[in-house]
PDB file of N, CA, C and O in Angstrom:
ATOM      1  N   MET A   1     -12.946  27.893  23.476  1.00  0.00           N
ATOM      2  CA  MET A   1     -12.868  26.689  23.627  1.00  0.00           C
ATOM      3  C   MET A   1     -13.366  25.448  22.653  1.00  0.00           C
ATOM      4  O   MET A   1     -13.066  24.254  22.667  1.00  0.00           O
ATOM      5  N   SER A   2     -14.316  26.273  21.737  1.00  0.00           N
ATOM      6  CA  SER A   2     -14.625  25.674  20.488  1.00  0.00           C
ATOM      7  C   SER A   2     -13.496  25.658  19.126  1.00  0.00           C
ATOM      8  O   SER A   2     -13.515  25.105  18.026  1.00  0.00           O
ATOM      9  N   GLY A   3     -12.783  26.325  19.645  1.00  0.00           N
ATOM     10  CA  GLY A   3     -11.658  26.274  18.005  1.00  0.00           C
ATOM     11  C   GLY A   3     -10.856  25.632  18.642  1.00  0.00           C
ATOM     12  O   GLY A   3     -10.303  24.856  17.863  1.00  0.00           O
ATOM     13  N   ASN A   4     -10.387  25.493  19.886  1.00  0.00           N
ATOM     14  CA  ASN A   4      -9.584  24.154  20.268  1.00  0.00           C
ATOM     15  C   ASN A   4      -9.999  22.806  20.294  1.00  0.00           C
ATOM     16  O   ASN A   4      -9.172  21.897  20.378  1.00  0.00           O
ATOM     17  N   ARG A   5     -11.296  22.590  20.224  1.00  0.00           N
ATOM     18  CA  ARG A   5     -11.846  21.305  19.975  1.00  0.00           C
ATOM     19  C   ARG A   5     -11.936  20.898  18.328  1.00  0.00           C
ATOM     20  O   ARG A   5     -11.712  19.774  17.880  1.00  0.00           O
ATOM     21  N   ASN A   6     -12.225  21.798  17.736  1.00  0.00           N
ATOM     22  CA  ASN A   6     -12.172  21.673  16.168  1.00  0.00           C
ATOM     23  C   ASN A   6     -10.978  21.596  15.676  1.00  0.00           C
ATOM     24  O   ASN A   6     -10.748  20.873  14.706  1.00  0.00           O
ATOM     25  N   LEU A   7     -10.019  22.343  16.280  1.00  0.00           N
ATOM     26  CA  LEU A   7      -8.780  22.049  15.516  1.00  0.00           C
ATOM     27  C   LEU A   7      -8.020  20.551  15.958  1.00  0.00           C
ATOM     28  O   LEU A   7      -7.186  20.032  15.217  1.00  0.00           O
ATOM     29  N   MET A   8      -8.364  20.048  17.047  1.00  0.00           N
ATOM     30  CA  MET A   8      -8.184  18.925  17.541  1.00  0.00           C
ATOM     31  C   MET A   8      -8.693  17.676  16.893  1.00  0.00           C
ATOM     32  O   MET A   8      -8.001  16.659  16.836  1.00  0.00           O
ATOM     33  N   PHE A   9      -9.996  17.758  16.367  1.00  0.00           N
ATOM     34  CA  PHE A   9     -10.364  16.785  15.437  1.00  0.00           C
ATOM     35  C   PHE A   9     -10.062  17.239  14.368  1.00  0.00           C
ATOM     36  O   PHE A   9     -10.196  16.346  13.531  1.00  0.00           O
ATOM     37  N   LEU A  10      -9.649  18.342  13.831  1.00  0.00           N
ATOM     38  CA  LEU A  10      -9.030  18.500  12.165  1.00  0.00           C
ATOM     39  C   LEU A  10      -7.675  17.631  12.290  1.00  0.00           C
ATOM     40  O   LEU A  10      -7.453  16.769  11.439  1.00  0.00           O
ATOM     41  N   ILE A  11      -6.899  17.823  13.196  1.00  0.00           N
ATOM     42  CA  ILE A  11      -5.722  16.947  13.313  1.00  0.00           C
ATOM     43  C   ILE A  11      -5.891  15.628  13.412  1.00  0.00           C
ATOM     44  O   ILE A  11      -5.246  14.929  12.631  1.00  0.00           O
ATOM     45  N   ILE A  12      -6.666  15.069  14.251  1.00  0.00           N
ATOM     46  CA  ILE A  12      -6.934  13.525  14.178  1.00  0.00           C
ATOM     47  C   ILE A  12      -7.444  13.316  12.791  1.00  0.00           C
ATOM     48  O   ILE A  12      -6.981  12.430  12.073  1.00  0.00           O
ATOM     49  N   GLY A  13      -8.316  14.057  12.438  1.00  0.00           N
ATOM     50  CA  GLY A  13      -8.723  13.583  10.927  1.00  0.00           C
ATOM     51  C   GLY A  13      -7.620  13.519   9.665  1.00  0.00           C
ATOM     52  O   GLY A  13      -7.763  12.748   8.716  1.00  0.00           O
ATOM     53  N   ALA A  14      -6.667  14.311   9.785  1.00  0.00           N
ATOM     54  CA  ALA A  14      -5.790  14.105   8.892  1.00  0.00           C
ATOM     55  C   ALA A  14      -4.750  13.052   9.402  1.00  0.00           C
ATOM     56  O   ALA A  14      -4.270  12.280   8.571  1.00  0.00           O
ATOM     57  N   LEU A  15      -4.426  12.982  10.519  1.00  0.00           N
ATOM     58  CA  LEU A  15      -3.634  11.578  10.781  1.00  0.00           C
ATOM     59  C   LEU A  15      -4.030  10.549  10.182  1.00  0.00           C
ATOM     60  O   LEU A  15      -3.349   9.918   9.373  1.00  0.00           O
ATOM     61  N   ILE A  16      -6.008  10.087  10.775  1.00  0.00           N
ATOM     62  CA  ILE A  16      -6.142   8.791  10.231  1.00  0.00           C
ATOM     63  C   ILE A  16      -6.158   8.946   8.406  1.00  0.00           C
ATOM     64  O   ILE A  16      -6.107   7.890   7.775  1.00  0.00           O
ATOM     65  N   VAL A  17      -6.220  10.115   7.718  1.00  0.00           N
ATOM     66  CA  VAL A  17      -6.089  10.091   6.215  1.00  0.00           C
ATOM     67  C   VAL A  17      -4.476   9.589   5.678  1.00  0.00           C
ATOM     68  O   VAL A  17      -4.066   8.970   4.696  1.00  0.00           O
ATOM     69  N   ALA A  18      -3.820  10.225   6.907  1.00  0.00           N
ATOM     70  CA  ALA A  18      -2.393   9.886   6.535  1.00  0.00           C
ATOM     71  C   ALA A  18      -2.191   8.278   6.525  1.00  0.00           C
ATOM     72  O   ALA A  18      -1.977   7.473   5.619  1.00  0.00           O
ATOM     73  N   VAL A  19      -2.343   8.165   7.860  1.00  0.00           N
ATOM     74  CA  VAL A  19      -2.697   6.667   7.890  1.00  0.00           C
ATOM     75  C   VAL A  19      -2.831   5.500   6.697  1.00  0.00           C
ATOM     76  O   VAL A  19      -2.120   4.597   6.257  1.00  0.00           O
ATOM     77  N   GLY A  20      -3.992   5.983   6.467  1.00  0.00           N
ATOM     78  CA  GLY A  20      -4.651   5.247   5.395  1.00  0.00           C
ATOM     79  C   GLY A  20      -4.170   5.262   4.253  1.00  0.00           C
ATOM     80  O   GLY A  20      -4.111   4.180   3.669  1.00  0.00           O
ATOM     81  N   VAL A  21      -3.724   6.357   3.637  1.00  0.00           N
ATOM     82  CA  VAL A  21      -2.772   6.521   2.432  1.00  0.00           C
ATOM     83  C   VAL A  21      -1.420   5.990   2.652  1.00  0.00           C
ATOM     84  O   VAL A  21      -0.775   6.033   1.604  1.00  0.00           O
ATOM     85  N   LEU A  22      -0.870   5.585   3.476  1.00  0.00           N
ATOM     86  CA  LEU A  22       0.434   5.110   3.685  1.00  0.00           C
ATOM     87  C   LEU A  22       0.119   3.709   3.917  1.00  0.00           C
ATOM     88  O   LEU A  22       1.091   2.968   3.766  1.00  0.00           O
ATOM     89  N   GLY A  23      -0.762   3.250   4.179  1.00  0.00           N
ATOM     90  CA  GLY A  23      -1.173   1.825   4.109  1.00  0.00           C
ATOM     91  C   GLY A  23      -1.534   1.386   2.915  1.00  0.00           C
ATOM     92  O   GLY A  23      -1.405   0.201   2.609  1.00  0.00           O
ATOM     93  N   PHE A  24      -1.928   2.105   2.271  1.00  0.00           N
ATOM     94  CA  PHE A  24      -2.458   1.788   0.885  1.00  0.00           C
ATOM     95  C   PHE A  24      -1.015   1.667   0.030  1.00  0.00           C
ATOM     96  O   PHE A  24      -0.744   0.671  -0.640  1.00  0.00           O
ATOM     97  N   SER A  25      -0.353   2.544   0.126  1.00  0.00           N
ATOM     98  CA  SER A  25       0.782   2.487  -0.556  1.00  0.00           C
ATOM     99  C   SER A  25       1.863   1.685  -0.257  1.00  0.00           C
ATOM    100  O   SER A  25       2.668   1.438  -1.155  1.00  0.00           O
ATOM    101  N   LEU A  26       2.001   1.286   0.730  1.00  0.00           N
ATOM    102  CA  LEU A  26       2.819  -0.204   1.289  1.00  0.00           C
ATOM    103  C   LEU A  26       2.489  -1.227   0.663  1.00  0.00           C
ATOM    104  O   LEU A  26       3.340  -1.886   0.065  1.00  0.00           O
ATOM    105  N   TYR A  27       0.431  -1.765   0.679  1.00  0.00           N
ATOM    106  CA  TYR A  27       0.033  -2.450   0.710  1.00  0.00           C
ATOM    107  C   TYR A  27       0.106  -2.357  -1.220  1.00  0.00           C
ATOM    108  O   TYR A  27      -0.187  -3.435  -1.738  1.00  0.00           O
ATOM    109  N   GLN A  28       0.361  -1.520  -1.958  1.00  0.00           N
ATOM    110  CA  GLN A  28       0.312  -1.420  -3.398  1.00  0.00           C
ATOM    111  C   GLN A  28       1.825  -1.979  -3.772  1.00  0.00           C
ATOM    112  O   GLN A  28       1.970  -2.715  -4.748  1.00  0.00           O
ATOM    113  N   ALA A  29       2.898  -1.602  -2.974  1.00  0.00           N
ATOM    114  CA  ALA A  29       4.296  -1.797  -3.264  1.00  0.00           C
ATOM    115  C   ALA A  29       4.768  -3.293  -2.759  1.00  0.00           C
ATOM    116  O   ALA A  29       5.897  -3.765  -2.890  1.00  0.00           O
ATOM    117  N   LYS A  30       3.961  -3.736  -2.328  1.00  0.00           N
ATOM    118  CA  LYS A  30       4.382  -5.138  -1.893  1.00  0.00           C
ATOM    119  C   LYS A  30       3.531  -6.175  -2.425  1.00  0.00           C
ATOM    120  O   LYS A  30       3.869  -7.328  -2.159  1.00  0.00           O
ATOM    121  N   LYS A  31       2.430  -5.988  -3.168  1.00  0.00           N
ATOM    122  CA  LYS A  31       1.451  -6.609  -3.874  1.00  0.00           C
ATOM    123  C   LYS A  31       2.439  -7.102  -5.050  1.00  0.00           C
ATOM    124  O   LYS A  31       3.366  -6.399  -5.454  1.00  0.00           O
ATOM    125  N   GLU A  32       2.162  -8.302  -5.523  1.00  0.00           N
ATOM    126  CA  GLU A  32       3.004  -8.866  -6.741  1.00  0.00           C
ATOM    127  C   GLU A  32       2.519  -8.344  -7.834  1.00  0.00           C
ATOM    128  O   GLU A  32       1.307  -8.141  -7.765  1.00  0.00           O
ATOM    129  N   PRO A  33       3.010  -8.055  -8.804  1.00  0.00           N
ATOM    130  CA  PRO A  33       2.402  -7.616 -10.510  1.00  0.00           C
ATOM    131  C   PRO A  33       1.867  -8.482 -11.016  1.00  0.00           C
ATOM    132  O   PRO A  33       2.392  -9.595 -10.996  1.00  0.00           O
ATOM    133  N   ASP A  34       0.704  -8.283 -11.610  1.00  0.00           N
ATOM    134  CA  ASP A  34      -0.260  -8.952 -12.374  1.00  0.00           C
ATOM    135  C   ASP A  34       0.965  -9.114 -13.765  1.00  0.00           C
ATOM    136  O   ASP A  34       1.880  -8.317 -13.973  1.00  0.00           O
ATOM    137  N   GLY A  35       0.641 -10.424 -14.625  1.00  0.00           N
ATOM    138  CA  GLY A  35       1.012 -10.683 -15.595  1.00  0.00           C
ATOM    139  C   GLY A  35       1.897 -12.040 -15.434  1.00  0.00           C
ATOM    140  O   GLY A  35       1.590 -12.853 -14.562  1.00  0.00           O
ATOM    141  N   VAL A  36       2.937 -12.248 -16.246  1.00  0.00           N
ATOM    142  CA  VAL A  36       3.589 -13.567 -16.398  1.00  0.00           C
ATOM    143  C   VAL A  36       5.104 -13.505 -15.752  1.00  0.00           C
ATOM    144  O   VAL A  36       5.934 -12.604 -15.866  1.00  0.00           O
ATOM    145  N   GLN A  37       5.184 -14.574 -15.140  1.00  0.00           N
ATOM    146  CA  GLN A  37       6.751 -14.384 -14.523  1.00  0.00           C
ATOM    147  C   GLN A  37       7.709 -15.781 -15.190  1.00  0.00           C
ATOM    148  O   GLN A  37       7.474 -16.989 -15.158  1.00  0.00           O
ATOM    149  N   ILE A  38       8.547 -15.207 -15.621  1.00  0.00           N
ATOM    150  CA  ILE A  38       9.521 -16.194 -16.033  1.00  0.00           C
ATOM    151  C   ILE A  38      10.925 -16.337 -15.152  1.00  0.00           C
ATOM    152  O   ILE A  38      11.608 -15.474 -14.601  1.00  0.00           O
ATOM    153  N   ASN A  39      11.041 -17.454 -15.223  1.00  0.00           N
ATOM    154  CA  ASN A  39      11.841 -18.149 -14.443  1.00  0.00           C
ATOM    155  C   ASN A  39      13.310 -18.917 -14.650  1.00  0.00           C
ATOM    156  O   ASN A  39      13.168 -20.096 -14.327  1.00  0.00           O
ATOM    157  N   VAL A  40      14.374 -18.696 -14.988  1.00  0.00           N
ATOM    158  CA  VAL A  40      15.383 -19.380 -15.600  1.00  0.00           C
ATOM    159  C   VAL A  40      16.293 -20.414 -14.572  1.00  0.00           C
ATOM    160  O   VAL A  40      17.318 -19.967 -14.057  1.00  0.00           O
ATOM    161  N   GLY A  41      16.085 -21.081 -14.447  1.00  0.00           N
ATOM    162  CA  GLY A  41      17.088 -22.250 -12.775  1.00  0.00           C
ATOM    163  C   GLY A  41      17.565 -23.099 -13.757  1.00  0.00           C
ATOM    164  O   GLY A  41      17.429 -23.024 -14.978  1.00  0.00           O
ATOM    165  N   PRO A  42      18.086 -23.838 -13.143  1.00  0.00           N
ATOM    166  CA  PRO A  42      18.870 -25.643 -13.014  1.00  0.00           C
ATOM    167  C   PRO A  42      18.032 -26.414 -13.361  1.00  0.00           C
ATOM    168  O   PRO A  42      18.380 -27.356 -14.072  1.00  0.00           O
ATOM    169  N   GLY A  43      16.681 -26.269 -12.981  1.00  0.00           N
ATOM    170  CA  GLY A  43      15.603 -27.180 -13.973  1.00  0.00           C
ATOM    171  C   GLY A  43      15.177 -26.733 -15.441  1.00  0.00           C
ATOM    172  O   GLY A  43      14.324 -27.288 -16.133  1.00  0.00           O
ATOM    173  N   GLY A  44      15.964 -25.588 -15.789  1.00  0.00           N
ATOM    174  CA  GLY A  44      15.128 -25.101 -16.997  1.00  0.00           C
ATOM    175  C   GLY A  44      14.400 -23.996 -17.138  1.00  0.00           C
ATOM    176  O   GLY A  44      14.359 -23.271 -16.144  1.00  0.00           O
ATOM    177  N   LEU A  45      13.706 -23.595 -18.255  1.00  0.00           N
ATOM    178  CA  LEU A  45      12.991 -22.439 -18.220  1.00  0.00           C
ATOM    179  C   LEU A  45      11.507 -22.836 -17.504  1.00  0.00           C
ATOM    180  O   LEU A  45      11.097 -23.996 -17.510  1.00  0.00           O
ATOM    181  N   LYS A  46      10.891 -21.917 -16.995  1.00  0.00           N
ATOM    182  CA  LYS A  46       9.888 -21.939 -16.275  1.00  0.00           C
ATOM    183  C   LYS A  46       8.807 -20.651 -16.374  1.00  0.00           C
ATOM    184  O   LYS A  46       9.064 -19.507 -15.998  1.00  0.00           O
ATOM    185  N   ILE A  47       7.712 -21.041 -16.886  1.00  0.00           N
ATOM    186  CA  ILE A  47       6.858 -19.296 -17.335  1.00  0.00           C
ATOM    187  C   ILE A  47       5.386 -19.832 -16.299  1.00  0.00           C
ATOM    188  O   ILE A  47       4.867 -20.948 -16.287  1.00  0.00           O
ATOM    189  N   GLN A  48       5.043 -18.753 -15.599  1.00  0.00           N
ATOM    190  CA  GLN A  48       3.974 -19.151 -14.792  1.00  0.00           C
ATOM    191  C   GLN A  48       3.044 -17.659 -15.351  1.00  0.00           C
ATOM    192  O   GLN A  48       3.450 -16.509 -15.520  1.00  0.00           O
ATOM    193  N   SER A  49       1.821 -18.190 -15.512  1.00  0.00           N
ATOM    194  CA  SER A  49       0.674 -17.067 -15.456  1.00  0.00           C
ATOM    195  C   SER A  49       0.133 -16.736 -14.201  1.00  0.00           C
ATOM    196  O   SER A  49      -0.246 -17.644 -13.460  1.00  0.00           O
ATOM    197  N   LYS A  50       0.025 -15.271 -13.781  1.00  0.00           N
ATOM    198  CA  LYS A  50      -0.538 -14.706 -12.618  1.00  0.00           C
ATOM    199  C   LYS A  50      -1.765 -14.324 -12.429  1.00  0.00           C
ATOM    200  O   LYS A  50      -2.102 -13.846 -11.346  1.00  0.00           O
TER     201      LYS A  50
END
């Protein structure tokens, strides 16, 4: 009985870690990069510092 309980806790812990890593990865992918943004449009050249 104790072995099944430990296995269940191990699986739940692994799922929590996987969700955390996936969330952090998605956050990094959607975060805008630091630096300078250069836009060229009808109004001319626009340079913005981030």
